[in-house]
C-alpha positions as CSV (number, residue, x, y, z in Angstrom):
1,M,26.9,132.7,158.9
2,S,29.1,133.0,155.7
3,I,32.3,132.5,157.8
4,K,31.0,129.2,159.1
5,L,30.0,128.2,155.5
6,V,33.5,129.0,154.2
7,A,35.1,127.1,157.0
8,Y,32.9,124.1,156.4
9,N,33.6,124.2,152.7
10,N,37.4,124.3,153.4
11,L,37.1,121.4,155.8
12,S,35.1,119.5,153.3
13,S,37.7,120.1,150.6
14,S,40.5,119.0,152.9
15,S,38.7,115.8,153.8
16,K,38.2,115.0,150.1
17,F,41.9,115.7,149.4
18,I,42.9,113.4,152.3
19,N,40.4,110.7,151.2
20,L,41.8,110.9,147.6
21,A,45.5,111.1,148.6
22,M,45.5,108.2,151.0
23,P,44.2,105.6,148.6
24,R,46.6,106.8,146.0
25,S,49.5,106.4,148.4
26,V,48.3,103.0,149.5
27,L,47.9,101.9,145.9
28,A,51.4,103.2,145.1
29,L,52.9,101.2,148.0
30,I,51.0,98.1,147.0
31,F,52.2,98.5,143.4
32,I,55.8,98.8,144.6
33,L,55.5,95.8,146.8
34,F,53.8,93.7,144.1
35,N,56.5,94.7,141.6
36,W,59.2,93.7,144.1
37,V,57.6,90.3,144.6
38,L,57.4,89.7,140.9
39,N,61.0,90.5,140.5
40,A,62.2,88.9,143.7
41,Q,63.2,85.8,141.9
42,N,66.0,87.8,140.4
43,H,67.7,88.2,143.8
44,L,69.9,85.4,145.0
45,V,71.8,85.4,148.4
46,G,74.1,82.7,149.6
47,V,77.4,81.5,151.1
48,Q,80.6,80.5,149.4
49,F,83.7,78.7,150.7
50,G,87.0,77.8,148.9
51,V,90.7,77.9,148.7
52,N,93.1,80.5,147.3
53,N,96.4,79.5,145.8
54,T,98.5,82.7,145.6
55,N,101.9,84.1,145.0
56,V,103.5,87.5,144.2
57,T,105.0,88.9,141.0
58,D,108.2,90.5,142.5
59,K,111.6,89.3,141.3
60,N,113.9,92.0,142.7
61,I,113.5,91.0,146.4
62,F,112.2,87.4,146.5
63,E,113.8,85.2,143.9
64,D,112.9,81.7,145.2
65,K,109.1,82.1,145.7
66,I,106.6,79.3,146.1
67,G,102.8,79.4,146.2
68,K,100.7,79.4,149.3
69,N,97.2,78.1,150.0
70,G,94.7,80.1,152.1
71,F,91.1,80.2,153.1
72,S,88.4,82.2,151.2
73,G,84.7,82.4,152.1
74,G,81.8,84.6,153.0
75,I,78.4,85.7,151.9
76,T,77.3,86.4,148.3
77,Y,74.6,88.4,146.5
78,E,73.5,88.2,142.8
79,Y,70.9,90.0,140.7
80,N,69.8,88.3,137.5
81,F,68.7,90.2,134.5
82,K,66.4,88.7,131.9
83,N,69.1,88.5,129.2
84,N,71.3,85.9,131.0
85,F,73.5,88.6,132.5
86,S,73.8,89.1,136.2
87,V,75.7,91.4,138.6
88,G,77.1,90.3,142.0
89,A,78.6,91.8,145.1
90,D,80.1,89.6,147.8
91,L,81.6,90.0,151.2
92,L,84.5,87.6,151.7
93,Y,87.4,86.9,154.0
94,S,90.4,86.1,151.8
95,Q,93.9,84.9,152.7
96,K,96.7,85.6,150.2
97,G,100.5,85.4,150.4
98,F,103.5,83.4,149.4
99,G,106.5,81.5,150.6
100,N,110.2,82.0,149.9
101,Y,113.3,79.9,150.4
102,F,115.9,81.4,152.6
103,I,119.4,80.3,153.7
104,L,119.6,80.1,157.5
105,G,121.6,82.9,159.0
106,D,120.8,85.5,156.3
107,Q,119.6,89.0,157.1
108,L,116.0,88.1,157.6
109,D,116.8,85.4,160.2
110,P,117.4,87.7,163.2
111,V,114.3,89.8,162.3
112,L,112.1,86.7,162.5
113,G,113.5,85.7,165.9
114,G,114.6,82.2,165.2
115,N,116.6,79.7,163.1
116,G,113.6,78.0,161.5
117,T,113.6,74.4,160.5
118,A,116.4,73.6,158.2
119,A,115.8,71.6,155.1
120,P,118.8,69.7,153.5
121,G,121.4,72.2,152.6
122,G,120.5,74.7,155.4
123,I,117.5,76.2,153.7
124,T,114.1,77.0,155.2
125,V,110.8,78.3,153.8
126,I,109.4,81.4,155.3
127,Y,105.7,82.2,154.6
128,F,104.1,85.6,154.3
129,Q,100.4,85.7,154.8
130,Y,98.1,88.6,154.1
131,D,94.5,88.4,155.2
132,Y,91.9,90.7,153.6
133,I,88.2,91.6,153.8
134,T,87.3,91.9,150.1
135,I,84.2,93.0,148.3
136,P,84.2,91.5,144.7
137,I,81.9,93.3,142.3
138,S,81.3,91.2,139.2
139,L,79.4,90.9,135.9
140,S,78.5,87.4,134.8
141,Y,76.9,85.7,131.8
142,K,75.0,82.4,132.1
143,V,74.1,79.7,129.6
144,G,71.5,77.0,130.5
145,K,68.6,76.6,132.9
146,K,68.7,73.7,135.3
147,Y,72.3,73.0,134.5
148,Y,74.2,76.1,133.5
149,L,77.7,77.5,132.8
150,F,78.8,81.0,133.5
151,T,81.8,83.3,132.9
152,T,82.5,86.3,135.2
153,V,84.7,89.4,135.2
154,G,85.1,92.0,137.9
155,L,87.0,94.1,140.4
156,A,87.7,93.3,144.0
157,P,88.6,96.1,146.4
158,S,90.2,94.7,149.6
159,Y,91.3,95.9,153.1
160,L,94.2,94.3,154.9
161,V,93.2,93.1,158.4
162,S,96.2,91.0,159.3
163,A,99.8,90.2,158.0
164,K,101.9,87.4,159.3
165,I,105.3,86.0,158.8
166,Y,105.7,82.4,160.0
167,F,107.7,79.2,159.9
168,D,108.1,76.1,162.1
169,G,104.6,76.6,163.5
170,S,105.2,80.2,164.7
171,D,103.9,83.5,163.5
172,N,105.0,87.2,163.8
173,N,102.7,90.2,163.2
174,M,105.5,92.8,163.4
175,Y,105.0,93.9,159.8
176,N,101.3,94.4,160.1
177,N,101.3,98.2,160.3
178,N,103.8,98.6,157.4
179,L,102.0,97.1,154.5
180,N,99.6,99.0,152.2
181,K,96.2,98.5,153.6
182,L,94.1,98.9,150.5
183,E,94.3,96.6,147.5
184,L,92.4,96.5,144.2
185,S,92.4,93.3,142.1
186,A,91.0,92.4,138.7
187,Q,89.5,89.0,138.3
188,I,88.1,86.7,135.6
189,G,86.6,83.2,136.0
190,L,84.5,80.3,134.9
191,G,81.9,78.2,136.7
192,A,79.1,75.7,136.5
193,G,75.9,75.5,138.5
194,L,72.9,73.3,139.2
195,K,69.4,74.4,140.1
196,L,68.3,72.2,143.0
197,Y,64.8,71.6,144.4
198,K,62.8,74.7,145.3
199,N,64.9,77.8,145.2
200,Y,68.5,76.6,145.8
201,H,71.4,76.8,143.4
202,L,74.7,74.8,143.9
203,Y,77.7,76.0,142.0
204,A,81.5,75.7,141.6
205,S,83.8,78.3,140.2
206,V,87.5,79.0,139.3
207,L,88.8,82.5,139.4
208,K,92.1,84.0,138.4
209,F,93.0,87.4,140.1
210,Q,95.7,89.9,139.8
211,S,96.4,92.8,142.1
212,L,96.6,96.2,140.4
213,N,98.6,97.8,143.1
214,S,101.6,96.8,145.3
215,V,101.6,95.4,148.8
216,N,105.0,97.0,149.7
217,N,106.0,100.6,150.3
218,S,108.9,102.6,151.6
219,N,108.5,100.9,155.0
220,Y,108.0,97.3,153.8
221,F,110.6,95.7,151.5
222,M,111.4,98.8,149.6
223,G,113.2,98.3,146.3
224,G,110.7,96.2,144.4
225,E,107.0,96.0,143.6
226,I,105.2,93.1,145.3
227,T,101.8,92.4,143.9
228,N,99.4,89.5,144.8
229,Y,98.1,87.1,142.1
230,G,96.6,83.7,142.2
231,Y,93.6,81.4,141.7
232,N,90.5,80.8,143.8
233,F,88.6,77.5,143.8
234,S,85.1,77.8,145.5
235,L,81.9,76.0,146.1
236,G,78.7,77.9,146.9
237,L,75.0,77.6,147.6
238,K,72.6,80.4,146.7
239,Y,68.9,80.9,147.5
240,A,66.6,82.6,145.0
241,I,64.2,84.9,146.9
242,G,60.5,84.3,146.0
243,Q,61.2,82.0,143.1
């Protein structure tokens, strides 16, 4: 009889523990979800598209460089703090590179497999294009509510997915495996935004970026240090979750 009573008391205690633990767990989950909803307005996701105007810093190898335009775009994320600061992390496809004047018949001509299109004086422009997947991580400061200005600084690790050399409408990927795959750039910029109806934000930005490591190595134009730099001009649209 006492054994049954002890078993009943243990079962009764377990039931009470379960009955107390379950509501506490549910309440904790509700609190977490409620807190996330309250702060959801701080999360913004969106898309961004723009143009890069880039060049390289080397002087030892390429002496007659010119800038090159390329596409930049992808998805964006931003978290707003209450003190006008925000942090962001984007996922972008970014085209960099440069052009250089060459005299036809020089040492690069046979490598490229053609004579190019001669400008007056027997000179042609050969373009070097480097395509990256880049993840810029930034810190920004905003001033204003409906209409606002912002400044931003950050770092942008990138991975090379394609490298081309082209002229006269052709391209050649023969150097793709020889470049350094990883790149890290520092960036600083300015922008302006407009809070539209509901939860949408439209903005425009200008960034200046400079690579902190070189593109070339012992297998790709050895003898100098080629680093990317340039400007990015972008338009974007962001959506504030739950605002």
